[in-house]
N, C-alpha and C positions, 0 to 999 in steps of 0.2 A: 390542537393535539399536543400533548407534552410527552417527551420520551426520556426515560431514565437511562443514563449511560454509565458504564464502567470503562474507564480509559486505562489501558495497559501500555505504558510507554517507558522505555528505559531512561528517557530524558526527564521523566517525572520522578521515578524512584528506581533504585537498584533492585528492589524487590520485584520489579516487573519484567525481569529478564526471562524471556521464554526459552532460553537455553537451559534453564533450571528444570530438571525433570519433574520435580514436585509441583511446580507451578503449572507446567504444561499438562500434567495428568489431572490436576485439579480442574483446569478449564475444560478438558475433555469430559470429565465426569459431570460437570455442571451443565454442559451443552447436552449431553446424553440424557440428563434428567429433565430437560426442558426449561432450565432456568433462564436461558437466553433465547430470544426470538430472532435476533439480528446479529450478524458479524460483519464489521467493516475493518478490513485489514490492509496494511501497506508494509510488507516486509522490506528491510533495508535494501537499498538499490545501489549503494556506492560502488560495489565491486562489479556491477553490471554497466556502470556509466560509460557512455560513449566518450566522455572526457578523458578516460584512461587511454584512449587511442590517439590522443592529440599530441603526444610527445612531451618532452621536458617543458616546464618543470614539474609536470604532473606525474602521478604514479604510473608504473608500467602496466600494460594490460594483464589481466589475470584470467580472462575468459575469451572465447571466440565463438563464432557461430557454430563451428564444428565441435567445440568443447565448451558447451554452455555451463557445465558444472565445474570447470576449472581446467586450465592448461596442464598438460602432463609434466612439464618441466619447471613447475613452480618451486621457489625457495621454500624452506621450512616455515618461515614466518608468513609468507603469502599463502601457503597451503593451509595453515591454521586459520587464517582470516577467511579464506574461501570456504573451508569446511564449516565454520560457524555460520556464515551467511547462507550456505546451502541448507543447513539444518533448520534455520529460521524459515526459509521459503517452503521447505517440505512440510514443516509443522503447520505453517499457515494453510497449505493445501489440505492437510489432514483435517484441520478445524473447519474448513469450508465444507468438506464432505460430511463431517459429523453434524453440522448445523442443518445441512440439507436433509440428512436422514431423520433429524429431529423435527422436521416440518418447518424449519426456520428459513431465513433468506440471508444471502451474503453478498458483499461487494469486495473484490480484491483489486487494489490499485497498484500500479507499477508504471515506470516510464514507458512511453510509447515505443513500440518496436521500431528501431531505426532501419531495419533491414540488413541484408548481407553486406559486409562481413561481420557486423557487430552482434554481440550476444544479447539475448532477451529471453526472459522466462516465458514469453508468449510464443517462442519458437521451440519450446521444450515439449516432449511427449507427455510429461507430467501435467502440464496445463491443458494440453489437448484432451487428456483422459478426464480431468476435472470438468471441463466444459461438456464433454460427451455424457459423463455420469449424471451431472446435475441439470443438463439442458440449459446451461447458462448462455447469456448473450454477451456480446463484447461491443463496447463503444469507445470512441476516442474523444478526448476533450483537452482544452488548454486552460490551465489554472489562472491565466491572466483574465479570463472571462469571469472569474470569481474574485477578482481583486488582487491577485498576485502581481508583484512588480516585474516579473519575468514571464516569458511565454509558458514554460514548463509543460510540455506536451505529456499527457498521460493516457494510459489505456485502462479501462475499467471492465472487469469480467464479473458477472454475478447473476443472481436470480431475483434481485430486488424488483418490485413491481413497477417502479418509476425510473428504472435505470436508463431507459431509452431517452428520457428527457435531459440527461446530462451530456448529451452529444453536442457540446458547444465548442466550436473551433475558433481560433483567434481571428479577429477582424481588425487588429491594431496595426498601424504603420510602423510603430516603434514602441519600445518598452523602456521603463526606467532602469531596468537591470538586465544585463546580458550575462548569461552564465558561462563565461569564458575567462580564463586567466586568474590572476591573483589580485587581491585588493592591497591597499597600502600597508596592511599589517601582515601580509604574506599568507592570508587565508584565501582559499579558492572561493570564487564567487558562487559556485554551485552549492556550497554549504548553506547559503542563505535560503535555498529553495527546499530544504528538508521539511520545513513545517508547512502544513496546509494553511491557506488563508481561511479566516473564520467563515466566510460565505460558502466556501467549498465544503467545510465540515457540515454546515447546516444543510447544504444540498444533498450530501451523501446520506445523511440521516433521513431527510425528507423523502428521498427516493426509496428508502428502505421500508418506510412505514405507511406511505400514503399512495392512493391511486394518483395517476398522473395529474388529473385536474385539481388535486388537493395539495400539490407540492408547496405552494407559497404559504400555507397556513400552519406549517409545522415548526415548533420550537423545541430546543433541547435543554435538558437539565443534567448537569454533570456531577457525579459523586466525587468527593475529595480523594485524590490520588488513586482512583479506580478501585477502592476497597469497600465502598458502601454497598450493601447487598439489597436493601429494601428502600424504595422511594418514600420520602417523608410525606405521606398524605396526599399523593398525586391522585 
């Protein structure tokens, strides 16, 4: 089975910024018209990161378990960052609901819930409402099981038919990369975990399009910069 993918990622093109109302409305319209059958989404997680609660030299916490959508005493610059991150999460949830209404399936990925006192979108009423509305299931996995150099625990919520098969937890004694502290260039190690390993991408798509027993037989074809509308002769 071959699957045609449109990839919307701000790292690919500035035109992919879902904070732009025109792009977001376009995606909503295309989903409502049945142009997409699958949505795989991973909204930015930096402001939710547990690493923000580790103290200097990292950034200060911007959320808590009690204030998932932002602490009440944030600076203006942090407030702007949080507002933008919140908008992306809320828009992702809206897209998930839309594709469900259009008889499609979705997977939403975000870091695993570390529990109290740390913030997590999975502890929010908005995610609980999405799960209830779509009858989604939730599974945990570690991206190291798909080739990532770090453990990178994640939680997946969705309606994809093979989602339960992605419940792969870490069995490694150690990892090549530990997501803590700074590298020699002053960049936080956790930044290296932003990109999914290729095998994880393939597993996400396979879980969305195939029955559980068919998962290993699915391959992906990606359109350039997420703008190609029709697959070339698939």
